[in-house]
C-alpha positions as YAML, in Angstrom:
chain: A
units: angstrom
residues:
- id: 1
  name: MET
  ca: [-0.20, 0.28, 0.18]
- id: 2
  name: LYS
  ca: [2.55, 2.54, 1.07]
- id: 3
  name: GLU
  ca: [4.58, 1.55, -2.34]
- id: 4
  name: LEU
  ca: [1.64, 2.46, -4.18]
- id: 5
  name: LEU
  ca: [0.95, 5.78, -2.73]
- id: 6
  name: GLY
  ca: [4.26, 6.75, -3.17]
- id: 7
  name: GLY
  ca: [5.16, 7.99, 0.42]
- id: 8
  name: THR
  ca: [2.21, 9.71, 1.04]
- id: 9
  name: GLY
  ca: [0.21, 9.20, 3.91]
- id: 10
  name: ILE
  ca: [-3.77, 8.04, 4.07]
- id: 11
  name: ASP
  ca: [-6.17, 10.15, 5.44]
- id: 12
  name: PRO
  ca: [-8.21, 7.60, 8.10]
- id: 13
  name: ALA
  ca: [-11.41, 10.16, 7.41]
- id: 14
  name: ARG
  ca: [-10.77, 9.88, 3.53]
- id: 15
  name: LEU
  ca: [-10.46, 6.23, 4.05]
- id: 16
  name: ALA
  ca: [-13.33, 5.74, 5.85]
- id: 17
  name: GLN
  ca: [-15.60, 7.66, 3.44]
- id: 18
  name: GLU
  ca: [-14.33, 5.86, 0.67]
- id: 19
  name: ALA
  ca: [-14.96, 2.39, 2.85]
- id: 20
  name: ALA
  ca: [-18.68, 3.31, 3.71]
- id: 21
  name: VAL
  ca: [-19.29, 4.69, -0.06]
- id: 22
  name: LEU
  ca: [-18.23, 1.18, -1.16]
- id: 23
  name: ALA
  ca: [-20.17, -0.52, 1.49]
- id: 24
  name: GLU
  ca: [-23.41, 1.16, 0.36]
- id: 25
  name: ARG
  ca: [-23.15, 0.42, -3.50]
- id: 26
  name: SER
  ca: [-22.43, -3.44, -2.91]
- id: 27
  name: ASP
  ca: [-25.62, -3.31, -0.44]
- id: 28
  name: ILE
  ca: [-28.28, -5.29, -2.34]
- id: 29
  name: SER
  ca: [-30.97, -5.46, 0.65]
- id: 30
  name: GLU
  ca: [-33.39, -2.89, -1.34]
- id: 31
  name: GLU
  ca: [-33.11, -5.12, -4.61]
- id: 32
  name: LEU
  ca: [-34.07, -8.45, -2.35]
- id: 33
  name: ASP
  ca: [-36.85, -6.51, -0.68]
- id: 34
  name: ARG
  ca: [-38.05, -5.38, -4.15]
- id: 35
  name: LEU
  ca: [-37.60, -8.59, -5.39]
- id: 36
  name: ARG
  ca: [-39.75, -10.35, -2.46]
- id: 37
  name: SER
  ca: [-42.25, -7.71, -3.28]
- id: 38
  name: HIS
  ca: [-42.76, -8.46, -6.69]
- id: 39
  name: LEU
  ca: [-43.00, -12.21, -6.11]
- id: 40
  name: GLN
  ca: [-45.72, -11.67, -3.27]
- id: 41
  name: GLN
  ca: [-47.45, -9.55, -5.78]
- id: 42
  name: PHE
  ca: [-47.09, -12.34, -8.67]
- id: 43
  name: GLY
  ca: [-48.48, -14.99, -6.55]
- id: 44
  name: LYS
  ca: [-51.35, -12.85, -5.73]
- id: 45
  name: LEU
  ca: [-52.45, -12.03, -9.57]
- id: 46
  name: LEU
  ca: [-51.77, -15.67, -10.22]
- id: 47
  name: ASP
  ca: [-54.45, -16.59, -7.39]
- id: 48
  name: GLY
  ca: [-56.81, -13.75, -8.68]
- id: 49
  name: ALA
  ca: [-58.72, -13.73, -11.81]
- id: 50
  name: GLY
  ca: [-58.94, -11.49, -14.83]
- id: 51
  name: GLU
  ca: [-56.48, -9.98, -17.37]
- id: 52
  name: LEU
  ca: [-53.34, -10.89, -16.24]
- id: 53
  name: GLY
  ca: [-50.80, -10.68, -19.20]
- id: 54
  name: LYS
  ca: [-49.83, -7.04, -18.87]
- id: 55
  name: LYS
  ca: [-49.20, -7.13, -15.23]
- id: 56
  name: LEU
  ca: [-47.43, -10.54, -14.86]
- id: 57
  name: ASP
  ca: [-45.11, -9.29, -17.88]
- id: 58
  name: PHE
  ca: [-44.32, -5.89, -15.72]
- id: 59
  name: LEU
  ca: [-43.63, -7.72, -13.05]
- id: 60
  name: LEU
  ca: [-41.63, -9.96, -14.60]
- id: 61
  name: GLN
  ca: [-39.39, -7.03, -16.18]
- id: 62
  name: GLU
  ca: [-39.23, -5.57, -12.89]
- id: 63
  name: MET
  ca: [-37.83, -8.72, -11.01]
- id: 64
  name: HIS
  ca: [-35.18, -9.08, -13.85]
- id: 65
  name: ARG
  ca: [-34.14, -5.51, -13.21]
- id: 66
  name: GLU
  ca: [-33.35, -6.48, -9.50]
- id: 67
  name: ALA
  ca: [-31.66, -9.51, -10.67]
- id: 68
  name: ASN
  ca: [-29.29, -7.44, -13.01]
- id: 69
  name: THR
  ca: [-28.93, -4.61, -10.19]
- id: 70
  name: MET
  ca: [-27.62, -7.38, -7.63]
- id: 71
  name: LEU
  ca: [-25.26, -8.74, -10.38]
- id: 72
  name: SER
  ca: [-23.98, -5.01, -11.18]
- id: 73
  name: LYS
  ca: [-23.50, -4.44, -7.25]
- id: 74
  name: THR
  ca: [-21.82, -7.74, -6.43]
- id: 75
  name: PRO
  ca: [-18.06, -7.94, -8.59]
- id: 76
  name: GLY
  ca: [-15.44, -9.42, -7.63]
- id: 77
  name: VAL
  ca: [-14.40, -13.12, -6.89]
- id: 78
  name: GLU
  ca: [-14.53, -13.61, -3.31]
- id: 79
  name: SER
  ca: [-16.96, -16.48, -2.27]
- id: 80
  name: GLU
  ca: [-19.81, -14.62, -1.20]
- id: 81
  name: ALA
  ca: [-19.51, -12.45, -4.01]
- id: 82
  name: LEU
  ca: [-19.66, -15.50, -6.62]
- id: 83
  name: ALA
  ca: [-22.25, -17.25, -4.29]
- id: 84
  name: ILE
  ca: [-24.52, -14.21, -4.85]
- id: 85
  name: THR
  ca: [-23.63, -13.56, -8.61]
- id: 86
  name: GLY
  ca: [-24.33, -17.50, -8.86]
- id: 87
  name: LEU
  ca: [-28.30, -16.85, -7.10]
- id: 88
  name: ALA
  ca: [-28.78, -13.91, -9.31]
- id: 89
  name: LEU
  ca: [-28.13, -15.52, -12.51]
- id: 90
  name: GLU
  ca: [-30.42, -18.59, -11.17]
- id: 91
  name: ILE
  ca: [-33.13, -15.70, -10.49]
- id: 92
  name: LYS
  ca: [-32.70, -14.46, -14.15]
- id: 93
  name: ALA
  ca: [-32.65, -17.64, -15.60]
- id: 94
  name: GLU
  ca: [-35.92, -18.68, -13.62]
- id: 95
  name: ILE
  ca: [-37.39, -15.39, -14.92]
- id: 96
  name: GLU
  ca: [-36.41, -15.97, -18.10]
- id: 97
  name: LYS
  ca: [-38.28, -19.52, -18.51]
- id: 98
  name: THR
  ca: [-41.19, -18.07, -16.81]
- id: 99
  name: ALA
  ca: [-41.46, -15.16, -19.45]
- id: 100
  name: GLY
  ca: [-40.83, -17.61, -22.17]
- id: 101
  name: ALA
  ca: [-43.38, -19.69, -21.12]
- id: 102
  name: GLY
  ca: [-46.28, -17.06, -20.96]
- id: 103
  name: THR
  ca: [-44.74, -15.79, -24.17]
- id: 104
  name: LYS
  ca: [-45.77, -19.29, -25.65]
- id: 105
  name: HIS
  ca: [-49.06, -19.32, -23.67]
- id: 106
  name: ARG
  ca: [-50.07, -15.73, -25.16]
- id: 107
  name: MET
  ca: [-49.14, -16.97, -28.68]
- id: 108
  name: SER
  ca: [-51.60, -19.79, -28.72]
- id: 109
  name: MET
  ca: [-54.25, -17.58, -27.39]
- id: 110
  name: GLY
  ca: [-53.42, -14.85, -29.86]
- id: 111
  name: THR
  ca: [-52.74, -11.89, -27.44]
- id: 112
  name: GLU
  ca: [-49.98, -9.44, -27.15]
- id: 113
  name: ILE
  ca: [-46.64, -10.34, -26.59]
- id: 114
  name: ALA
  ca: [-44.03, -8.07, -24.00]
- id: 115
  name: PRO
  ca: [-41.30, -6.69, -26.55]
- id: 116
  name: TRP
  ca: [-38.54, -7.80, -23.96]
- id: 117
  name: CYS
  ca: [-39.58, -11.45, -23.79]
...
């Protein structure tokens, strides 16, 4: 570290500030909370009646967005980061399967298909 700094000292306050920023940028708790909320809404829609296609498509898009954000917030090769990356990739794969199944169903029904599917 000293070699990289070229003999200049490290300001402890600045180091603490940078560590706090890094910790905040890598916190995925908000994304997990939103993903849980989207999953609950998704389940309620499936249990209900009425037109579901556009609402389910929207929720799938939102879940996909949360998974992408989790992936972007967890760089690195540490075991925890790799585990989170693996889980986020699994989430994305399941969302894509669900969206694909919905697309096939809507195509057979002659209804609108979301452009991202």
